[in-house]
DRENMAR-512050 format. One record per residue (C-alpha): residue in three letters; x, y, z. Coordinates in steps of 0.25 Angstrom, whole numbers. Layout:
<rec><residuo>ALA</residuo><c1>X</c1><c2>Y</c2><c3>Z</c3></rec>
...
END
This chain:
<rec><residuo>MET</residuo><c1>-261</c1><c2>-404</c2><c3>82</c3></rec>
<rec><residuo>LYS</residuo><c1>-257</c1><c2>-398</c2><c3>70</c3></rec>
<rec><residuo>PRO</residuo><c1>-251</c1><c2>-383</c2><c3>70</c3></rec>
<rec><residuo>LEU</residuo><c1>-260</c1><c2>-372</c2><c3>65</c3></rec>
<rec><residuo>PRO</residuo><c1>-254</c1><c2>-364</c2><c3>53</c3></rec>
<rec><residuo>ASP</residuo><c1>-248</c1><c2>-351</c2><c3>56</c3></rec>
<rec><residuo>SER</residuo><c1>-260</c1><c2>-343</c2><c3>52</c3></rec>
<rec><residuo>ARG</residuo><c1>-270</c1><c2>-351</c2><c3>61</c3></rec>
<rec><residuo>ARG</residuo><c1>-261</c1><c2>-351</c2><c3>73</c3></rec>
<rec><residuo>PRO</residuo><c1>-266</c1><c2>-344</c2><c3>85</c3></rec>
<rec><residuo>ASN</residuo><c1>-260</c1><c2>-330</c2><c3>88</c3></rec>
<rec><residuo>LEU</residuo><c1>-251</c1><c2>-334</c2><c3>100</c3></rec>
<rec><residuo>PRO</residuo><c1>-240</c1><c2>-326</c2><c3>106</c3></rec>
<rec><residuo>PRO</residuo><c1>-226</c1><c2>-329</c2><c3>102</c3></rec>
<rec><residuo>PRO</residuo><c1>-218</c1><c2>-338</c2><c3>111</c3></rec>
<rec><residuo>ALA</residuo><c1>-210</c1><c2>-332</c2><c3>122</c3></rec>
<rec><residuo>GLY</residuo><c1>-196</c1><c2>-327</c2><c3>118</c3></rec>
<rec><residuo>SER</residuo><c1>-200</c1><c2>-326</c2><c3>103</c3></rec>
<rec><residuo>GLN</residuo><c1>-205</c1><c2>-311</c2><c3>103</c3></rec>
<rec><residuo>ARG</residuo><c1>-201</c1><c2>-304</c2><c3>90</c3></rec>
<rec><residuo>GLY</residuo><c1>-195</c1><c2>-289</c2><c3>91</c3></rec>
<rec><residuo>ALA</residuo><c1>-193</c1><c2>-278</c2><c3>81</c3></rec>
<rec><residuo>THR</residuo><c1>-181</c1><c2>-280</c2><c3>72</c3></rec>
<rec><residuo>LEU</residuo><c1>-170</c1><c2>-271</c2><c3>70</c3></rec>
<rec><residuo>LEU</residuo><c1>-175</c1><c2>-266</c2><c3>57</c3></rec>
<rec><residuo>GLU</residuo><c1>-189</c1><c2>-263</c2><c3>62</c3></rec>
<rec><residuo>LEU</residuo><c1>-183</c1><c2>-254</c2><c3>73</c3></rec>
<rec><residuo>VAL</residuo><c1>-173</c1><c2>-247</c2><c3>64</c3></rec>
<rec><residuo>MET</residuo><c1>-186</c1><c2>-244</c2><c3>55</c3></rec>
<rec><residuo>VAL</residuo><c1>-194</c1><c2>-239</c2><c3>67</c3></rec>
<rec><residuo>ILE</residuo><c1>-182</c1><c2>-230</c2><c3>71</c3></rec>
<rec><residuo>LEU</residuo><c1>-181</c1><c2>-225</c2><c3>57</c3></rec>
<rec><residuo>ILE</residuo><c1>-196</c1><c2>-222</c2><c3>55</c3></rec>
<rec><residuo>VAL</residuo><c1>-197</c1><c2>-214</c2><c3>69</c3></rec>
<rec><residuo>GLY</residuo><c1>-184</c1><c2>-206</c2><c3>65</c3></rec>
<rec><residuo>ILE</residuo><c1>-190</c1><c2>-202</c2><c3>52</c3></rec>
<rec><residuo>LEU</residuo><c1>-202</c1><c2>-198</c2><c3>59</c3></rec>
<rec><residuo>ALA</residuo><c1>-195</c1><c2>-190</c2><c3>70</c3></rec>
<rec><residuo>ALA</residuo><c1>-187</c1><c2>-183</c2><c3>59</c3></rec>
<rec><residuo>ALA</residuo><c1>-199</c1><c2>-179</c2><c3>52</c3></rec>
<rec><residuo>GLY</residuo><c1>-206</c1><c2>-174</c2><c3>64</c3></rec>
<rec><residuo>SER</residuo><c1>-194</c1><c2>-166</c2><c3>69</c3></rec>
<rec><residuo>ILE</residuo><c1>-194</c1><c2>-159</c2><c3>55</c3></rec>
<rec><residuo>MET</residuo><c1>-208</c1><c2>-155</c2><c3>57</c3></rec>
<rec><residuo>LEU</residuo><c1>-206</c1><c2>-151</c2><c3>72</c3></rec>
<rec><residuo>VAL</residuo><c1>-195</c1><c2>-142</c2><c3>67</c3></rec>
<rec><residuo>LYS</residuo><c1>-202</c1><c2>-135</c2><c3>56</c3></rec>
<rec><residuo>GLY</residuo><c1>-214</c1><c2>-133</c2><c3>65</c3></rec>
<rec><residuo>VAL</residuo><c1>-205</c1><c2>-126</c2><c3>75</c3></rec>
<rec><residuo>GLU</residuo><c1>-199</c1><c2>-117</c2><c3>65</c3></rec>
<rec><residuo>ALA</residuo><c1>-213</c1><c2>-114</c2><c3>59</c3></rec>
<rec><residuo>TYR</residuo><c1>-217</c1><c2>-110</c2><c3>73</c3></rec>
<rec><residuo>SER</residuo><c1>-205</c1><c2>-101</c2><c3>75</c3></rec>
<rec><residuo>VAL</residuo><c1>-207</c1><c2>-94</c2><c3>62</c3></rec>
<rec><residuo>THR</residuo><c1>-222</c1><c2>-91</c2><c3>65</c3></rec>
<rec><residuo>GLU</residuo><c1>-219</c1><c2>-87</c2><c3>79</c3></rec>
<rec><residuo>GLU</residuo><c1>-208</c1><c2>-77</c2><c3>74</c3></rec>
<rec><residuo>SER</residuo><c1>-217</c1><c2>-71</c2><c3>63</c3></rec>
<rec><residuo>ILE</residuo><c1>-228</c1><c2>-69</c2><c3>73</c3></rec>
<rec><residuo>ASP</residuo><c1>-219</c1><c2>-62</c2><c3>83</c3></rec>
<rec><residuo>THR</residuo><c1>-214</c1><c2>-53</c2><c3>72</c3></rec>
<rec><residuo>LEU</residuo><c1>-228</c1><c2>-50</c2><c3>67</c3></rec>
<rec><residuo>SER</residuo><c1>-233</c1><c2>-47</c2><c3>81</c3></rec>
<rec><residuo>LYS</residuo><c1>-221</c1><c2>-37</c2><c3>83</c3></rec>
<rec><residuo>LEU</residuo><c1>-224</c1><c2>-31</c2><c3>69</c3></rec>
<rec><residuo>ARG</residuo><c1>-239</c1><c2>-29</c2><c3>73</c3></rec>
<rec><residuo>TYR</residuo><c1>-236</c1><c2>-23</c2><c3>86</c3></rec>
<rec><residuo>ALA</residuo><c1>-226</c1><c2>-14</c2><c3>81</c3></rec>
<rec><residuo>THR</residuo><c1>-235</c1><c2>-8</c2><c3>69</c3></rec>
<rec><residuo>GLU</residuo><c1>-247</c1><c2>-7</c2><c3>78</c3></rec>
<rec><residuo>ARG</residuo><c1>-240</c1><c2>0</c2><c3>89</c3></rec>
<rec><residuo>ALA</residuo><c1>-233</c1><c2>10</c2><c3>79</c3></rec>
<rec><residuo>ALA</residuo><c1>-247</c1><c2>12</c2><c3>73</c3></rec>
<rec><residuo>ARG</residuo><c1>-253</c1><c2>15</c2><c3>86</c3></rec>
<rec><residuo>GLU</residuo><c1>-243</c1><c2>25</c2><c3>89</c3></rec>
<rec><residuo>MET</residuo><c1>-243</c1><c2>32</c2><c3>75</c3></rec>
<rec><residuo>ARG</residuo><c1>-259</c1><c2>33</c2><c3>76</c3></rec>
<rec><residuo>GLU</residuo><c1>-257</c1><c2>43</c2><c3>88</c3></rec>
<rec><residuo>VAL</residuo><c1>-249</c1><c2>54</c2><c3>80</c3></rec>
<rec><residuo>ARG</residuo><c1>-255</c1><c2>67</c2><c3>84</c3></rec>
<rec><residuo>ARG</residuo><c1>-257</c1><c2>80</c2><c3>76</c3></rec>
<rec><residuo>ASN</residuo><c1>-246</c1><c2>90</c2><c3>79</c3></rec>
<rec><residuo>PRO</residuo><c1>-252</c1><c2>100</c2><c3>89</c3></rec>
<rec><residuo>ALA</residuo><c1>-244</c1><c2>111</c2><c3>84</c3></rec>
<rec><residuo>THR</residuo><c1>-247</c1><c2>108</c2><c3>69</c3></rec>
<rec><residuo>PRO</residuo><c1>-261</c1><c2>100</c2><c3>69</c3></rec>
<rec><residuo>THR</residuo><c1>-260</c1><c2>97</c2><c3>54</c3></rec>
<rec><residuo>ASP</residuo><c1>-247</c1><c2>89</c2><c3>57</c3></rec>
<rec><residuo>TYR</residuo><c1>-245</c1><c2>76</c2><c3>65</c3></rec>
<rec><residuo>ASP</residuo><c1>-235</c1><c2>77</c2><c3>77</c3></rec>
<rec><residuo>ILE</residuo><c1>-225</c1><c2>69</c2><c3>70</c3></rec>
<rec><residuo>ALA</residuo><c1>-210</c1><c2>72</c2><c3>74</c3></rec>
<rec><residuo>THR</residuo><c1>-203</c1><c2>61</c2><c3>65</c3></rec>
<rec><residuo>ARG</residuo><c1>-208</c1><c2>53</c2><c3>54</c3></rec>
<rec><residuo>THR</residuo><c1>-197</c1><c2>45</c2><c3>47</c3></rec>
<rec><residuo>ALA</residuo><c1>-196</c1><c2>31</c2><c3>41</c3></rec>
<rec><residuo>GLY</residuo><c1>-190</c1><c2>26</c2><c3>54</c3></rec>
<rec><residuo>THR</residuo><c1>-197</c1><c2>35</c2><c3>65</c3></rec>
<rec><residuo>PHE</residuo><c1>-211</c1><c2>40</c2><c3>68</c3></rec>
<rec><residuo>ARG</residuo><c1>-211</c1><c2>50</c2><c3>79</c3></rec>
<rec><residuo>PHE</residuo><c1>-224</c1><c2>58</c2><c3>83</c3></rec>
<rec><residuo>THR</residuo><c1>-232</c1><c2>63</c2><c3>94</c3></rec>
<rec><residuo>LYS</residuo><c1>-245</c1><c2>55</c2><c3>98</c3></rec>
<rec><residuo>THR</residuo><c1>-258</c1><c2>61</c2><c3>102</c3></rec>
<rec><residuo>ASP</residuo><c1>-254</c1><c2>60</c2><c3>117</c3></rec>
<rec><residuo>GLY</residuo><c1>-241</c1><c2>68</c2><c3>115</c3></rec>
<rec><residuo>THR</residuo><c1>-232</c1><c2>57</c2><c3>116</c3></rec>
<rec><residuo>THR</residuo><c1>-221</c1><c2>57</c2><c3>105</c3></rec>
<rec><residuo>VAL</residuo><c1>-219</c1><c2>43</c2><c3>99</c3></rec>
<rec><residuo>THR</residuo><c1>-208</c1><c2>38</c2><c3>90</c3></rec>
<rec><residuo>LEU</residuo><c1>-209</c1><c2>26</c2><c3>81</c3></rec>
<rec><residuo>THR</residuo><c1>-195</c1><c2>22</c2><c3>77</c3></rec>
<rec><residuo>ALA</residuo><c1>-193</c1><c2>10</c2><c3>66</c3></rec>
<rec><residuo>SER</residuo><c1>-178</c1><c2>6</c2><c3>67</c3></rec>
<rec><residuo>PRO</residuo><c1>-176</c1><c2>-8</c2><c3>63</c3></rec>
<rec><residuo>PRO</residuo><c1>-177</c1><c2>-18</c2><c3>71</c3></rec>
<rec><residuo>LEU</residuo><c1>-185</c1><c2>-9</c2><c3>80</c3></rec>
<rec><residuo>LEU</residuo><c1>-198</c1><c2>-1</c2><c3>80</c3></rec>
<rec><residuo>THR</residuo><c1>-199</c1><c2>7</c2><c3>92</c3></rec>
<rec><residuo>VAL</residuo><c1>-209</c1><c2>17</c2><c3>98</c3></rec>
<rec><residuo>ALA</residuo><c1>-205</c1><c2>28</c2><c3>108</c3></rec>
<rec><residuo>TYR</residuo><c1>-214</c1><c2>37</c2><c3>116</c3></rec>
<rec><residuo>SER</residuo><c1>-210</c1><c2>51</c2><c3>122</c3></rec>
<rec><residuo>SER</residuo><c1>-219</c1><c2>50</c2><c3>134</c3></rec>
<rec><residuo>PRO</residuo><c1>-215</c1><c2>41</c2><c3>141</c3></rec>
<rec><residuo>ALA</residuo><c1>-202</c1><c2>40</c2><c3>134</c3></rec>
<rec><residuo>VAL</residuo><c1>-203</c1><c2>25</c2><c3>129</c3></rec>
<rec><residuo>THR</residuo><c1>-198</c1><c2>17</c2><c3>117</c3></rec>
<rec><residuo>ALA</residuo><c1>-203</c1><c2>4</c2><c3>113</c3></rec>
<rec><residuo>THR</residuo><c1>-199</c1><c2>-6</c2><c3>103</c3></rec>
<rec><residuo>LEU</residuo><c1>-211</c1><c2>-10</c2><c3>95</c3></rec>
<rec><residuo>THR</residuo><c1>-203</c1><c2>-21</c2><c3>87</c3></rec>
<rec><residuo>ASP</residuo><c1>-189</c1><c2>-26</c2><c3>86</c3></rec>
<rec><residuo>GLN</residuo><c1>-190</c1><c2>-33</c2><c3>72</c3></rec>
<rec><residuo>VAL</residuo><c1>-191</c1><c2>-22</c2><c3>62</c3></rec>
<rec><residuo>SER</residuo><c1>-184</c1><c2>-24</c2><c3>50</c3></rec>
<rec><residuo>SER</residuo><c1>-190</c1><c2>-12</c2><c3>43</c3></rec>
<rec><residuo>ALA</residuo><c1>-199</c1><c2>-1</c2><c3>47</c3></rec>
<rec><residuo>ALA</residuo><c1>-203</c1><c2>13</c2><c3>41</c3></rec>
<rec><residuo>PHE</residuo><c1>-213</c1><c2>24</c2><c3>44</c3></rec>
<rec><residuo>SER</residuo><c1>-220</c1><c2>31</c2><c3>33</c3></rec>
<rec><residuo>TYR</residuo><c1>-229</c1><c2>43</c2><c3>33</c3></rec>
<rec><residuo>PHE</residuo><c1>-240</c1><c2>46</c2><c3>23</c3></rec>
<rec><residuo>GLN</residuo><c1>-250</c1><c2>56</c2><c3>19</c3></rec>
<rec><residuo>ALA</residuo><c1>-265</c1><c2>53</c2><c3>18</c3></rec>
<rec><residuo>ASP</residuo><c1>-264</c1><c2>50</c2><c3>3</c3></rec>
<rec><residuo>GLY</residuo><c1>-254</c1><c2>39</c2><c3>6</c3></rec>
<rec><residuo>THR</residuo><c1>-241</c1><c2>47</c2><c3>1</c3></rec>
<rec><residuo>THR</residuo><c1>-229</c1><c2>49</c2><c3>10</c3></rec>
<rec><residuo>ALA</residuo><c1>-230</c1><c2>61</c2><c3>19</c3></rec>
<rec><residuo>ALA</residuo><c1>-221</c1><c2>73</c2><c3>17</c3></rec>
<rec><residuo>THR</residuo><c1>-212</c1><c2>78</c2><c3>28</c3></rec>
<rec><residuo>GLY</residuo><c1>-223</c1><c2>85</c2><c3>36</c3></rec>
<rec><residuo>ASN</residuo><c1>-233</c1><c2>79</c2><c3>46</c3></rec>
<rec><residuo>ALA</residuo><c1>-245</c1><c2>85</c2><c3>41</c3></rec>
<rec><residuo>ASP</residuo><c1>-247</c1><c2>76</c2><c3>29</c3></rec>
<rec><residuo>ILE</residuo><c1>-245</c1><c2>63</c2><c3>36</c3></rec>
<rec><residuo>ALA</residuo><c1>-258</c1><c2>54</c2><c3>37</c3></rec>
<rec><residuo>PHE</residuo><c1>-251</c1><c2>40</c2><c3>39</c3></rec>
<rec><residuo>ALA</residuo><c1>-239</c1><c2>35</c2><c3>46</c3></rec>
<rec><residuo>GLU</residuo><c1>-234</c1><c2>21</c2><c3>41</c3></rec>
<rec><residuo>LEU</residuo><c1>-225</c1><c2>10</c2><c3>48</c3></rec>
<rec><residuo>ASN</residuo><c1>-219</c1><c2>0</c2><c3>39</c3></rec>
<rec><residuo>LEU</residuo><c1>-213</c1><c2>-11</c2><c3>48</c3></rec>
<rec><residuo>THR</residuo><c1>-206</c1><c2>-24</c2><c3>45</c3></rec>
<rec><residuo>LEU</residuo><c1>-202</c1><c2>-34</c2><c3>55</c3></rec>
<rec><residuo>THR</residuo><c1>-193</c1><c2>-46</c2><c3>53</c3></rec>
<rec><residuo>SER</residuo><c1>-194</c1><c2>-59</c2><c3>62</c3></rec>
<rec><residuo>ALA</residuo><c1>-183</c1><c2>-66</c2><c3>67</c3></rec>
<rec><residuo>LEU</residuo><c1>-184</c1><c2>-76</c2><c3>57</c3></rec>
<rec><residuo>GLY</residuo><c1>-183</c1><c2>-66</c2><c3>46</c3></rec>
<rec><residuo>GLY</residuo><c1>-198</c1><c2>-64</c2><c3>42</c3></rec>
<rec><residuo>ASN</residuo><c1>-202</c1><c2>-49</c2><c3>38</c3></rec>
<rec><residuo>TYR</residuo><c1>-216</c1><c2>-44</c2><c3>43</c3></rec>
<rec><residuo>SER</residuo><c1>-220</c1><c2>-30</c2><c3>38</c3></rec>
<rec><residuo>GLN</residuo><c1>-232</c1><c2>-21</c2><c3>41</c3></rec>
<rec><residuo>ARG</residuo><c1>-236</c1><c2>-7</c2><c3>37</c3></rec>
<rec><residuo>THR</residuo><c1>-244</c1><c2>1</c2><c3>46</c3></rec>
<rec><residuo>ARG</residuo><c1>-250</c1><c2>15</c2><c3>42</c3></rec>
<rec><residuo>VAL</residuo><c1>-256</c1><c2>24</c2><c3>52</c3></rec>
<rec><residuo>ALA</residuo><c1>-265</c1><c2>36</c2><c3>49</c3></rec>
<rec><residuo>LEU</residuo><c1>-261</c1><c2>48</c2><c3>57</c3></rec>
<rec><residuo>ARG</residuo><c1>-274</c1><c2>54</c2><c3>61</c3></rec>
<rec><residuo>ASN</residuo><c1>-274</c1><c2>60</c2><c3>75</c3></rec>
<rec><residuo>ARG</residuo><c1>-278</c1><c2>74</c2><c3>77</c3></rec>
<rec><residuo>GLN</residuo><c1>-274</c1><c2>84</c2><c3>87</c3></rec>
END
């Protein structure tokens, strides 16, 4: 019987002991390709973790900013009219760094902006609390109804404003201005 040409030979398994393995060149190429893919993947993973950290720090700082301004505004809305002089608000101190006043319930409240802290203190019960600990700049301002800066007396004050800037641990600055209308009556 005449042997069949290679193209027509049946697909038979190779004889025992003649199995073919990968060459050294093929193994080196696979290791090189896997190494390149691992390096690219690790760079993407590191960048993703960095982006997550920056976002998390920003959200934390913005949460502190929001809490501090909302809490300060809530206290400032409670400034009462002075019982001795009903045309004036019962404000003891109004500087760029401190706003001390009496609330409608008779409690004296002191808001103090002294970077890196913004604190609130109450007379009864005597408690001081930190509203935020990341202040880079803070200032209270006081305005008349027409928007001009209020003079030294308390009768012409219509608005109290807090300008607050917080700095995150990664260096981002976040600012917020909150203006509160003083409107309580005695």
